N, C-alpha and C positions, 0 to 999 in steps of 0.2 A: 504494500500500500504506500509506504513512504517513498519507495523507489519510483512508483508511478507518479506521485505528486511532484517529486524532484524532476522527473522527465517532462512533465507538463510545463513547469516553469522554465526549464532549460530550452525547450522548443519555442516557448512564447517569447523569450528574450534573445534567442540566438540569431545570428545572421545579420544584425543591424550594423550599419557603417559607423566607423569611429567618430566621424564628424556629427552624426546624429546624436551620439552619446554626449559629445561636448556641448552641443546646442541645448540638449535637454538639461544638462547640469547647470547651465546659465539660467534657464527658466526656473529650475528648482531653487537656486539661491535667491532669485528675485521674489518668487512666491512665498518663500519661507518668512518673508517680512510682511505678508499681507495682514495688516492689523487695522488700519484706519477704516477702510470701506465696510467691513462686516459690522463695525460698531459705530458707524457714522450717525445713524439715526439716534442712537442712545446718547452719543456725545453731544449732538446738537440740542436734543430735548432735555436731557438731564444735567449735563455739565454747563452748557451755555444758556439754558432756559428758553430756547426757542419753542414756539408752538409747532404743532405737527405740520401745518401748512408751510411755515417758514422752512422747516427741515426738508419738506418735499421740494421746495424751490431750489435749495442748495444741491440736492441730489439731481434735480432736473438740469441744473447748470453743468454739473459734472458729466451727465449723460450726453448733453448737447455737444460739449467739447469732445467727448469720446467718439461721437458719430463722425465728426470731422477728422479726428486723429486716426481712427481705424481705417476709414476710407482712403485718406491720404497716405497712410503707411503702406497699404497694399499696393497702390499705384507707384509710389516711390520705390518699393521693393523691386518692381519690374524694371524701373528706369535706372536707379543708381546702385541697386543691390540690397539684399535683405540685411547684410551685416552692418553697413554704415547706419541704416535706419534704426536698428536695434541699439547700437552704441549711443547715438544721439538721444533716443527716447529714454534709455535707462539713466543717462546723466541728467537730462532735464527733469525726469520724474523724481530722482533722488533729491535734487535741489528744491523741487516744488513741494514735496512732503515736509521738508524741514521748515520752509517758509510758512506753510499753511497752519502749522501748529501755533503760530504767533497771532493769527487773525481772530477777531472776535465779533465782527459785525456781519449781518446778513449780506449786504452788497459786496463786501470785501471777500467773504467766503465764496459767494457765487462766482465772482470773477476769478478767484484763485483756483477753485475746483474746475471751472471751465477750461482754464489754461492747462491744468494738470491733465484733464481728459484729452485735450488736443495733443499735447506733447508726450505724455506718458503712455497713452494707449496705442500710439503708433507701433509700439513693441509687439503687440499681439499678432497682427497679420504678418509682420515681418518675421517673427519667430516661426509661425506656422509655415510660411513660405520657405524659409531656410530648411526646416526639417523635412518638408515634402520634397524639396529639390535634392536633399542629401540622401534620399532613399530610392531604391529601385521600385518599379511598379509593384513587384511582388511583396515588398516589405513596407510599402507606404502606410497601409492601414495600421500595422503594428508600430511603426515609427511615430505616427501621430497619436496613437494610444499611449505610447511610452511618454510622449510629451504631456498628455493629460495626466498620466500617473505622477509625473514629476511635479506638475502644478498642484495636484491634490496632496502629494506628500508635503509640499511646502505649506499648503493651507492647513494640513494637520497640525503643524507647529505654530503657524501664525496666529489664528484665532485663539488657540489654547493659551499661548503665552500672552497674547493681547488681552484676553479676558482678565488675567491676573494683573497685568500692568495697569489696566483701566481702573482696578480697585485702588491702586496707589495714586496714579496721576495719568490722565489721558494724554498728556503731552509726550510721554514716552512712546506711545504708539506711533506718533509722527516721526520721532527720532529713529526708531528701529526700522520703520518702513522705508524711510529715505536712505538710511545707511545700507540696507540690503540691495537697493537699486544700484547704488554706487559700487558695491562689492561685485554684483553681477556684471556690471560694465567692465570692471577691471579683469574679471575672469574671461569674459569674451575677448577683450583686447589682447591678453597674453596668450590666448590659444588661437582661435580662428582669425581674430581681428588683425594681428600682426602679419599673418600670412596673406590676408586680403590686401593689406597696404603694400606689401612687397610685389604682389602679382597684379595689383590694380583690378580692373574690371574682369580679368580672366578668372579671378577666384570665384566669381558668381556666374552661373549660366546666363548668357545673354538672351534676352527674350525678343524674338523677332517681332517687329511691329506689323500687325495684320491690318490690311486696308479696311476702310469702312468702320462702322460702329462696333464697339466691343461685342464679342460673341454672346455674352450673358444677356444683352438686350434682346437677342433673338431666341434665347434659350428658354422657352416657355415652361418646360418641365422644371428647369432650375428655379425659375421664379415661383412656381408652385411649391417647390421644396422650401424656399425661403419663407413663403407665407406660413407654412406649417411650423417652421422653426421659430417664426416670430410669435406665434401663439404659445409655443412652449416657453420661450424666453419671457413672455409676459407673466407667466406663472412662476417660473424659476427665479426670476429677479425679485420676487417678494422677499427672498433671503437678504436682499440689500436694503429693504425698507421696512415693510410691515412685520415680517416674521420675527425679528429680534424683539420688537415692541410687543407683539402678541405673546411671545414666550414670557416676557416680563409681567404683562398684565393678566393674561389668562392662566398661565401655568405657574406664575409666581417664582420664576427662575432668576437668580442673580447673574451678572455678566460672566462669571467664571463657568457656571453651568451652561450658559448659552454657548460660550466658546467650546465647551466639551461636545455639545451636539454637533456643531460645525466640524469639529475635529474628528468625531466619529464618522461622519459622512466621508471625509477625506481619507481616513484610515482604511475604511472598507474598500474604497476605490483603489487605493494603493495595493492592497493585498489581493483583491479578486479580479479587478477589471482586465488586466493584461491577459490572464489565462482565459477569462470568459470570452473576450473578443477573439482570441486565437482559436478557441473551440467553435465559435459561431461564425467565423469569417466566410464560410462557404454557404451560409444562409442568405436569403434575400435581405439585403441591407435595409431597404425601405420598410419592409414589414417588421424587422427587428426594431427599427426606429419608432414605428407606430406603437408597438407594445411598450417601448420605453416611455413615450409621451403619455400613454394612458396611466402607467404606474406613477410617473412624476406627479401628474395632476391628482391622482387618487390619494397619494401620500399627503398632499396639502388639503385635499377635500375632507379627509378623515379627522382633521385636528379639532373641530368644534365638538366632536362626539365623545370626547374623553378628557381626562385631566391627569396631572401628576407626572413625575419624571419618567416612570416606565412607559407610559403611553406616549410621551413626547419622543422617547427613543424609538418606539415602534413606528411612528409616522416617518421618522428620519430613515429607518430601514427601508420602508416602502418606496419613498421617492429617490433614495440612493440607488435601489435596484433599477428603477426606471432611468435614472441618469446614466448608469453604466451601459444600458442598451441604446439609449437615444443619441447621446453626444458623440461617442467614438465612431459610430457608423455614419452619423451626419458629417463628421470631419472627413471621413474616407470618401463619401459621396461627392463632396465639394471638390476635394483634391483631384479625384479621378475625372470629374466633369470638366475641370479646367484644362486637362491635357498637359502639354509641355510649354505652351507659349503664354498662357494667361493665368498662371498660378497666383501671382501677386494680386491681380485684379479680382479674381474670384474669391480669394481669401479676404481681400479688402471688403468686397460686397458682403461676404458671409459675416465677418466680424463687425462691420458697420451695422448690419441688421441687429445684432445683439446690443450694439451701442444705442441704436434707436429705441430698442425695448427698454434699455436701462434709463433712457430719458423718460419714457412714458410709464413703465410698470410701477416703480416705487411711488411716484406721485399719485397715480391712479389708485393703487392699493391703499395708500394712506387716506385718500379722499373717501373711498368706499368704506374703509374701516371706521373712519371718524363719523360718518353719517348713517351707515346701515349696519355696522357691526361686523365682527369676525365671521359669524355664521354665514352671512350673505356672501362675503368675499370668498371664503374657502369652498363653499358649495358651488359657486360659479366656476371656480378652478376645476373642481371635479367634473362638472358637466363639459367643460371645454376639452377635457381629456378624451372624451368619446368622439368629439368633432375632429380632433387631431388624429386619432387612430383611423377614423374613416378617411381622412385626407391622405394619409400615407398609403392606405389600401388602394385608393383611386389613382395615386401617382405611380404605384409600383409597375404597372404595365408599360409606362412611358420610359422606364429605365431598363437597362440590361439586367436581367435577373440571373438565376443559376449561380449565385454566390459572388458575383462581381458587380460593383456599381458601374454605371454607365461612364465611359470615357468619351472622348471627342467623337468616336465613331458611333456611339450610341445615342447621340442627340436626336 
């Protein structure tokens, strides 16, 4: 039995390029400092005494900046290379977090978080582009899943430590978050970055400029996929707004317990997701994504129907299972759909979609929660899960099935 388990993990992690591992390590260091955003709503409402609508506006400003940053980061990755974009974004993000910890007014924080979103979130599409380009078509799904695993491993540490630091002083969250951005930039520079500087543009695959409008504008199945993912993100990004507040008010959890719940989600993903994706990679990716959407929404939809720490853990287990099915296969679908010439632009559109949801979802969730209550909000999330599952089932025939997502030939 033990040998079988070891074999599963060896097969899941084997055969990946060295550069993939380096890029993933950079993302791990960066995400290990993720502390500010998971506790931003609590910081604004409890530490700075903003009301819920003011907190929503600050999160809205961050999301708006993130939309611009992720879209620009994807396009710049195709033009100047994913490595320079990552370096600039990490350095700018590190400085931004350190400065934001000093701001105290709503206008200043809105401007600061908007700038942070624009500069710091260009890292995400650039990182995904670099990882996708570092892998062969056969290992791309696992390479992107490894990236997700690293991000979640970092998030296992970040909110857990952040929850404890928040009980001492919220300012330490900004210090640690900014410092890890700078540390990740240094790691990228001394590994891949220095080689990129020596070799110039040859270090990154040159993306031919295709005539006419970008392919994604004509790729209607891809736009349908983005629509489904937008619905999923609207639910999932309640973790950045309403969910911590609901844990505090409905379940009576302190910040350290809330951090433990987010850490549990990330820890399960780190242990299970890579093997799960490896075992299911021959399945229809869109149908797997559909079941994942359903479970994510169900996990949130169950929350009003129980209370206490064990029940909160149960709901986290449900939506974590859905996350492990939905997002890895979504990453793979997008990367394969982009082919070899439009990876940055497709990843930019993909990550920009999540950034748009980050603009809308927390503010919408807080508005519904403040006026209609948690039961209405989470019940609507559960119903949306059925819609998203049906959407994935309807899109599946439009993509190449039999275990592989559609590539350029499958459009």
